[in-house]
C-alpha positions as CSV (number, residue, x, y, z in Angstrom):
1,X,151.6,114.5,49.4
2,X,151.7,115.1,45.7
3,X,150.8,118.7,44.6
4,X,148.0,119.0,42.2
5,X,149.0,120.6,38.9
6,X,147.4,123.8,37.8
7,X,146.0,124.2,34.3
8,X,147.7,127.1,32.7
9,X,147.1,129.2,29.6
10,X,149.8,131.5,28.3
11,X,148.8,134.8,26.6
12,X,151.5,135.7,24.1
13,X,152.9,133.2,21.5
14,X,156.1,135.2,20.8
15,X,159.6,134.8,22.2
16,X,158.7,135.6,25.8
17,X,155.8,133.1,25.8
18,X,158.2,130.5,24.3
19,X,160.8,131.1,27.0
20,X,158.3,131.0,29.8
21,X,156.8,127.7,28.6
22,X,160.4,126.2,28.0
23,X,161.3,126.9,31.6
24,X,158.1,125.7,33.0
25,X,158.4,122.4,31.0
26,X,162.1,121.9,31.8
27,X,161.9,122.8,35.5
28,X,158.2,122.9,36.4
29,X,158.8,124.8,39.6
30,X,155.1,125.8,39.8
31,X,153.8,122.5,38.9
32,X,151.8,123.8,35.8
33,X,150.1,121.9,33.2
34,X,150.4,124.1,30.2
35,X,147.1,123.8,28.2
36,X,148.2,126.1,25.4
37,X,148.6,129.6,24.1
38,X,146.5,132.6,23.1
39,X,147.7,135.5,20.8
40,X,146.0,138.2,18.9
41,X,148.2,137.6,15.9
42,X,146.1,135.4,13.6
43,X,149.1,134.2,11.8
44,X,150.2,132.3,14.9
45,X,146.9,130.5,15.4
46,X,147.1,126.7,14.9
47,X,150.9,126.7,15.4
48,X,152.5,124.8,18.2
49,X,155.2,126.0,20.7
50,X,157.1,123.4,22.7
51,X,154.3,120.9,21.7
52,X,151.5,123.2,23.0
53,X,148.9,124.7,20.5
54,X,148.2,128.4,19.9
55,X,144.4,128.2,20.1
56,X,143.4,131.5,19.1
57,X,142.8,135.2,20.2
58,X,142.4,136.2,23.9
59,X,139.3,138.1,23.0
60,X,137.6,134.7,23.6
61,X,139.3,134.1,27.0
62,X,136.1,133.3,28.9
63,X,135.5,130.4,26.5
64,X,138.8,128.9,26.9
65,X,138.7,129.2,30.7
66,X,135.5,127.2,30.9
67,X,136.5,124.6,28.2
68,X,139.8,123.8,29.7
69,X,139.1,124.5,33.4
70,X,141.9,127.0,33.6
71,X,143.4,127.8,37.1
72,X,146.0,130.4,36.1
73,X,146.9,132.7,33.3
74,X,150.3,134.2,32.5
75,X,150.6,137.2,30.4
76,X,153.9,136.9,28.6
77,X,154.0,139.5,25.9
78,X,155.0,143.2,25.6
79,X,152.6,143.5,22.6
80,X,149.6,144.3,24.8
81,X,148.2,147.6,26.1
82,X,146.8,148.4,29.5
83,X,143.2,148.1,28.4
84,X,143.7,144.6,27.2
85,X,145.4,143.6,30.4
86,X,142.5,145.0,32.4
87,X,140.0,143.1,30.3
88,X,142.0,139.9,30.9
89,X,142.2,140.6,34.6
90,X,138.4,141.3,35.0
91,X,137.4,138.1,33.1
92,X,139.8,136.0,35.1
93,X,138.7,137.5,38.3
94,X,135.0,136.7,37.6
95,X,136.0,133.0,36.9
96,X,138.2,132.7,40.0
97,X,141.4,132.5,37.9
98,X,144.8,133.8,39.0
99,X,146.7,136.1,36.6
100,X,150.4,136.7,36.6
101,X,152.4,138.9,34.3
102,X,155.8,139.1,32.9
103,X,157.6,142.5,33.6
104,X,158.1,144.8,30.7
105,X,161.3,144.0,28.8
106,X,163.1,147.0,30.3
107,X,162.4,145.7,33.8
108,X,163.6,142.1,33.1
109,X,166.9,140.8,34.5
110,X,168.0,138.8,31.5
111,X,170.2,136.6,33.6
112,X,167.4,135.4,35.8
113,X,164.9,132.7,34.7
114,X,161.7,134.4,33.4
115,X,159.4,132.3,35.5
116,X,161.1,133.6,38.7
117,X,160.2,137.2,37.6
118,X,156.5,136.5,37.2
119,X,154.4,138.7,39.4
120,X,150.8,139.7,40.3
121,X,149.0,142.2,38.1
122,X,149.5,145.8,39.4
123,X,148.1,149.1,38.9
124,X,151.0,150.0,36.7
125,X,149.9,147.2,34.3
126,X,146.4,148.6,34.2
127,X,147.3,152.2,33.6
128,X,150.4,152.3,31.7
129,X,151.5,149.2,29.7
130,X,150.9,150.6,26.2
131,X,154.0,149.4,24.2
132,X,156.6,152.1,23.3
133,X,158.6,152.3,20.1
134,X,162.0,153.7,20.9
135,X,165.1,153.7,18.6
136,X,167.1,151.2,20.6
137,X,170.0,151.3,18.2
138,X,170.3,155.1,18.4
139,X,170.1,155.0,22.2
140,X,172.9,152.4,22.2
141,X,175.0,154.7,20.0
142,X,174.3,157.6,22.3
143,X,175.2,155.8,25.5
144,X,177.7,153.2,24.6
145,X,181.3,153.7,25.8
146,X,180.4,157.1,27.4
147,X,181.2,158.4,30.9
148,X,177.8,159.2,32.5
149,X,176.9,160.9,35.7
150,X,173.4,160.6,37.2
151,X,172.3,162.8,40.1
152,X,169.5,161.6,42.4
153,X,170.7,158.2,41.3
154,X,169.0,156.4,44.3
155,X,165.6,157.9,43.6
156,X,162.7,156.4,41.5
157,X,163.7,158.1,38.2
158,X,167.5,158.2,38.9
159,X,167.7,154.5,39.7
160,X,165.7,153.4,36.6
161,X,168.0,155.6,34.5
162,X,170.8,153.6,36.0
163,X,169.2,150.3,35.2
164,X,168.4,151.2,31.7
165,X,171.7,153.0,30.8
166,X,173.8,150.1,32.1
167,X,172.3,147.8,29.5
168,X,173.7,149.9,26.7
169,X,177.4,149.5,27.8
170,X,178.6,152.9,29.2
171,X,182.3,153.1,29.8
172,X,181.7,154.5,33.4
173,X,178.5,155.2,35.5
174,X,178.8,157.6,38.3
175,X,175.8,157.4,40.8
176,X,175.5,160.5,42.9
177,X,173.0,160.8,45.8
178,X,172.7,161.7,49.5
179,X,170.6,158.6,50.2
180,X,173.4,156.3,51.4
181,X,171.4,153.0,52.0
182,X,169.5,152.9,48.7
183,X,172.5,154.1,46.8
184,X,174.5,151.3,48.2
185,X,171.9,148.7,47.4
186,X,171.6,150.0,43.8
187,X,175.3,149.8,43.3
188,X,175.4,146.2,44.6
189,X,172.5,145.3,42.2
190,X,174.2,146.9,39.2
191,X,177.6,145.3,39.9
192,X,176.0,142.0,40.4
193,X,174.2,142.0,37.1
194,X,176.3,144.1,34.8
195,X,179.9,144.3,33.8
196,X,180.2,148.1,33.9
197,X,182.5,150.3,35.9
198,X,180.0,151.5,38.6
199,X,181.0,154.3,41.1
200,X,178.9,155.5,43.9
201,X,179.4,158.9,45.5
202,X,177.6,160.5,48.4
203,X,177.3,164.2,47.6
204,X,174.8,167.0,48.0
205,X,174.3,168.9,44.9
206,X,174.4,172.2,46.9
207,X,178.1,171.5,47.7
208,X,179.9,173.1,44.7
209,X,183.4,172.3,45.8
210,X,182.6,168.5,46.2
211,X,180.9,168.5,42.9
212,X,183.8,170.3,41.2
213,X,186.2,167.6,42.6
214,X,183.9,164.8,41.2
215,X,183.5,166.4,37.8
216,X,187.3,166.8,37.6
217,X,187.9,163.2,38.8
218,X,185.4,161.4,36.5
219,X,185.2,163.8,33.6
220,X,181.6,162.9,32.7
221,X,180.5,163.3,29.1
222,X,176.7,163.1,29.8
223,X,174.9,164.3,32.9
224,X,171.4,163.3,33.8
225,X,170.1,165.6,36.5
226,X,167.3,163.8,38.4
227,X,167.9,165.1,41.9
228,X,165.1,167.3,43.2
229,X,162.7,168.2,46.1
230,X,159.4,167.3,44.5
231,X,156.7,167.0,47.1
232,X,154.4,169.9,46.6
233,X,152.8,170.4,50.1
234,X,156.2,169.9,51.8
235,X,157.9,172.4,49.6
236,X,155.1,174.9,50.3
237,X,156.2,174.7,54.0
238,X,159.9,174.6,53.2
239,X,160.4,177.2,50.5
240,X,164.0,177.8,51.2
241,X,164.9,174.0,50.8
242,X,163.1,173.9,47.5
243,X,165.1,176.8,46.2
244,X,168.4,175.7,47.6
245,X,168.1,172.3,46.0
246,X,166.0,172.8,42.9
247,X,167.5,176.1,41.8
248,X,171.0,176.6,43.2
249,X,171.9,172.9,43.3
250,X,170.9,172.9,39.6
251,X,172.9,175.9,39.0
252,X,176.0,174.3,40.5
253,X,175.6,171.4,38.1
254,X,175.0,173.6,35.1
255,X,178.0,175.8,35.8
256,X,180.3,172.8,36.4
257,X,179.0,171.1,33.3
258,X,179.9,174.1,31.2
259,X,183.4,174.5,33.0
260,X,184.3,170.8,32.6
261,X,183.2,170.5,29.0
262,X,180.4,168.0,29.5
263,X,179.0,167.2,26.1
264,X,175.3,167.0,27.2
265,X,173.2,167.9,30.1
266,X,169.7,166.5,30.5
267,X,167.4,168.1,33.3
268,X,164.5,165.9,34.5
269,X,161.8,168.4,34.8
270,X,158.0,168.2,35.6
271,X,154.6,169.2,34.2
272,X,154.3,171.3,37.3
273,X,156.7,173.8,35.8
274,X,154.0,174.9,33.4
275,X,152.1,177.9,34.7
276,X,153.2,176.9,38.2
277,X,150.9,177.4,41.2
278,X,153.3,176.1,43.7
279,X,156.8,176.6,45.0
280,X,158.0,173.3,43.6
281,X,156.8,173.9,40.2
282,X,158.2,177.4,40.1
283,X,161.7,176.1,41.2
284,X,161.7,173.7,38.5
285,X,160.6,176.2,35.8
286,X,163.5,178.3,37.2
287,X,165.9,175.3,36.7
288,X,164.7,175.2,33.2
289,X,165.6,178.8,32.7
290,X,169.0,178.1,34.0
291,X,169.7,175.6,31.3
292,X,168.1,177.7,28.6
293,X,170.3,180.7,29.5
294,X,173.5,178.6,29.7
295,X,172.8,176.7,26.5
296,X,173.2,179.9,24.4
297,X,176.8,180.6,25.7
298,X,178.2,177.1,26.3
299,X,179.6,174.2,24.2
300,X,177.6,171.8,26.4
301,X,174.2,170.9,25.0
302,X,171.6,171.6,27.7
303,X,168.1,170.4,27.5
304,X,165.1,169.5,29.7
305,X,162.6,166.6,29.6
306,X,159.3,167.3,31.1
307,X,156.7,164.8,32.2
308,X,154.0,164.2,34.7
309,X,153.6,161.8,37.6
310,X,155.2,158.3,37.4
311,X,153.4,155.3,38.8
312,X,155.1,153.9,41.9
313,X,157.7,156.6,42.5
314,X,158.6,157.0,46.0
315,X,156.2,159.4,47.9
316,X,153.6,159.4,45.0
317,X,150.0,158.6,45.5
318,X,150.2,155.0,44.5
319,X,152.5,153.6,47.3
320,X,150.7,155.8,49.8
321,X,147.4,154.2,48.7
322,X,149.0,150.7,48.8
323,X,150.1,151.3,52.4
324,X,146.7,152.6,53.4
325,X,145.0,149.6,51.8
326,X,147.3,147.2,53.5
327,X,146.3,148.8,56.8
328,X,142.6,148.8,55.8
329,X,142.5,152.6,56.4
330,X,140.4,154.9,54.2
331,X,142.1,156.4,51.2
332,X,142.1,160.1,50.8
333,X,141.5,162.1,47.6
334,X,141.6,165.8,47.6
335,X,138.8,166.4,45.0
336,X,136.4,164.0,43.1
337,X,137.5,165.7,39.7
338,X,141.2,165.9,40.3
339,X,143.2,164.3,37.4
340,X,146.8,163.6,36.8
341,X,148.9,162.3,34.0
342,X,150.6,159.1,34.7
343,X,153.3,157.0,33.1
344,X,155.3,154.1,34.4
345,X,158.9,154.7,35.4
346,X,160.4,152.4,32.8
347,X,158.3,154.2,30.1
348,X,159.4,157.7,31.2
349,X,163.0,156.7,31.3
350,X,163.0,155.1,27.9
351,X,161.7,158.4,26.4
352,X,164.2,160.4,28.5
353,X,166.9,158.5,26.9
354,X,165.6,158.9,23.3
355,X,165.0,162.6,23.9
356,X,168.6,162.9,25.1
357,X,169.7,161.3,21.8
358,X,167.5,163.6,19.8
359,X,168.5,166.8,21.6
360,X,170.7,169.4,19.9
361,X,170.6,171.8,22.8
362,X,168.1,174.3,24.2
363,X,165.1,172.1,23.9
364,X,162.4,171.5,26.5
365,X,161.1,168.0,25.5
366,X,157.6,167.1,26.6
367,X,156.6,163.4,26.8
368,X,153.1,162.3,25.6
369,X,151.6,161.1,28.9
370,X,148.5,159.8,27.2
371,X,145.1,160.5,28.8
372,X,144.9,162.1,32.4
373,X,143.6,159.7,35.1
374,X,141.1,160.7,37.7
375,X,142.7,160.0,41.2
376,X,139.3,158.8,42.4
377,X,139.1,156.2,39.8
378,X,142.6,155.2,40.5
379,X,141.9,154.7,44.1
380,X,138.8,152.6,43.3
381,X,140.9,150.4,40.9
382,X,143.5,149.9,43.6
383,X,141.0,148.8,46.1
384,X,139.5,146.4,43.5
385,X,143.0,144.9,42.8
386,X,143.4,144.3,46.5
387,X,140.3,142.2,46.8
388,X,138.5,144.6,49.2
389,X,135.2,146.2,48.7
390,X,134.4,150.0,48.9
391,X,131.9,150.8,51.6
392,X,132.3,147.5,53.3
393,X,136.0,146.9,53.9
394,X,137.4,150.4,53.2
395,X,136.2,153.8,52.0
396,X,137.5,156.9,50.1
397,X,137.4,160.3,51.8
398,X,137.3,163.6,49.9
399,X,139.5,166.1,51.9
400,X,139.7,169.1,49.5
401,X,142.5,170.6,47.4
402,X,145.7,171.5,49.3
403,X,147.6,174.8,48.8
404,X,149.2,175.2,45.5
405,X,147.5,172.1,44.1
406,X,145.7,172.2,40.7
407,X,142.6,170.1,39.5
408,X,144.7,169.2,36.5
409,X,148.3,169.5,35.2
410,X,149.4,171.1,31.9
411,X,152.2,169.6,30.0
412,X,152.3,172.3,27.4
413,X,151.3,175.9,27.0
414,X,149.5,175.1,23.7
415,X,149.5,171.5,22.6
416,X,148.9,172.7,19.0
417,X,152.1,174.8,19.0
418,X,154.3,171.8,19.8
419,X,157.1,170.7,17.3
420,X,157.0,166.9,16.5
421,X,160.1,164.6,16.7
422,X,160.8,161.3,15.1
423,X,159.2,159.6,18.1
424,X,155.5,160.3,18.3
425,X,155.6,160.2,22.0
426,X,158.2,163.1,22.3
427,X,157.4,166.7,21.4
428,X,159.4,169.9,21.8
429,X,157.6,172.7,23.7
430,X,157.7,176.1,22.2
431,X,158.1,178.1,25.3
432,X,156.8,181.6,25.7
433,X,159.5,184.3,26.2
434,X,159.3,184.5,30.0
435,X,162.9,185.0,30.9
436,X,164.2,188.4,32.0
437,X,167.2,190.2,30.5
438,X,170.3,187.9,31.3
439,X,171.9,190.6,33.6
440,X,168.7,191.3,35.4
441,X,168.1,187.6,35.7
442,X,171.5,187.0,37.3
443,X,170.9,190.1,39.7
444,X,167.6,188.6,40.8
445,X,169.1,185.2,41.4
446,X,171.7,186.8,43.7
447,X,168.9,188.6,45.5
448,X,167.0,185.3,45.9
449,X,170.1,183.7,47.4
450,X,170.4,186.5,50.0
451,X,166.7,186.3,50.8
452,X,167.2,182.5,51.7
453,X,168.9,183.7,54.9
454,X,165.8,185.5,56.2
455,X,163.8,182.1,56.0
456,X,160.8,184.3,55.2
457,X,158.7,182.2,52.8
458,X,156.6,185.2,51.6
459,X,159.8,187.2,50.6
460,X,161.2,184.0,48.9
461,X,157.9,183.5,47.0
462,X,157.7,187.1,45.9
463,X,161.2,186.9,44.4
464,X,160.3,183.6,42.7
465,X,157.4,185.4,41.1
466,X,159.7,188.1,39.8
467,X,161.9,185.4,38.3
468,X,159.1,183.1,36.9
469,X,156.4,185.4,35.5
470,X,153.9,182.6,35.1
471,X,154.1,181.6,38.8
472,X,150.7,182.4,40.3
473,X,150.1,181.3,43.8
474,X,146.6,179.7,44.4
475,X,145.4,178.5,47.8
476,X,142.4,176.1,48.4
477,X,140.8,176.3,51.8
478,X,142.7,175.7,55.0
479,X,145.8,173.7,55.4
């Protein structure tokens, strides 16, 4: 039985749209009948691509859907923001039209056909697809032919660092993590798609002797430190683990980077390090102190890059909500007004790489996260994307703020006191003088290490407060 062709319109009359249309016309895997293109660039209107007309702007999408009986839309352009994607999605949904989208350029596998990489519209597209402008040539100059070590390489940020860095032609890439399975799969993916020397190492950053061996063996020139315990409620209950990993694991890496003459060390930090109200945030601020202190006495350039939540990272609210929606169980939100800054993982990593290029040592870079998003609105949007109805198929329960949780996150102490960089999405935070006298700081670190053996969370938190003066514990209700 012959399959009925679907009338297709492609949004984006640039190179991506041209490639997609070429593959469809040459292979026609999806049995599409391309009606034409829409693009917001008026100069492209009236032109033809592979024999198909660029009709006009997608602001009039509804008109074209009705006129040409469109069955499906493909968004094949990076020159589109999240609000435009949402508008297209809503119009198409009202008309019963399917929408597919091409991944951002950074997510594409250039060896694979574009049409095979098309996917459904996701929450990431609706919240974080504003195009970024990064200095690609400068990043290439920064990365190319360098030996690079990435900790936490199998995690959400670490693995994306690997996927982006490998495109710039490093001499050697060392992937370090404790997650054996995900590390192995990441290594297979990179080796299959790129001709770069990939090395996978199972290692806990708390094991200084093993780290010393690896630094001596690989002699990395740049270290990206993404390994961390990051889940706020879990770290409130496991204070010792947060300190061992986020503080003393980081200290091992900082010390060894100095000893082995690493050229640059980039710490992946968090907005929760600003005026922390929880253990995780306090340990990450303490990690920032470690690099700030070491930078003054070392040849290595130490710096931190601080940003908020990333959409789709493992353990974040988005995959949790997705699982609940799949099971048709109610979503839980801690407070109707709770807001968070969000950025897609590829966007965050792009800016981390440019910040690394810009860094001279000693900076705490802050990424512009855009406007904060209400978690409640995010939950509603995800339910809408899934095709379910709130109140009929699924509900949202308000459960109250958890210990150490803020209604909102701060990225800067004072946004007006930030230094600008050549990228309008990257700033340098002017940090208040919070650190103690260096000798006093080292003494208190030793005391903190001894207290770990007591497993007493209160003693550990008290010592953290001495080391991080802005750490103020706040509890909301019962656990």
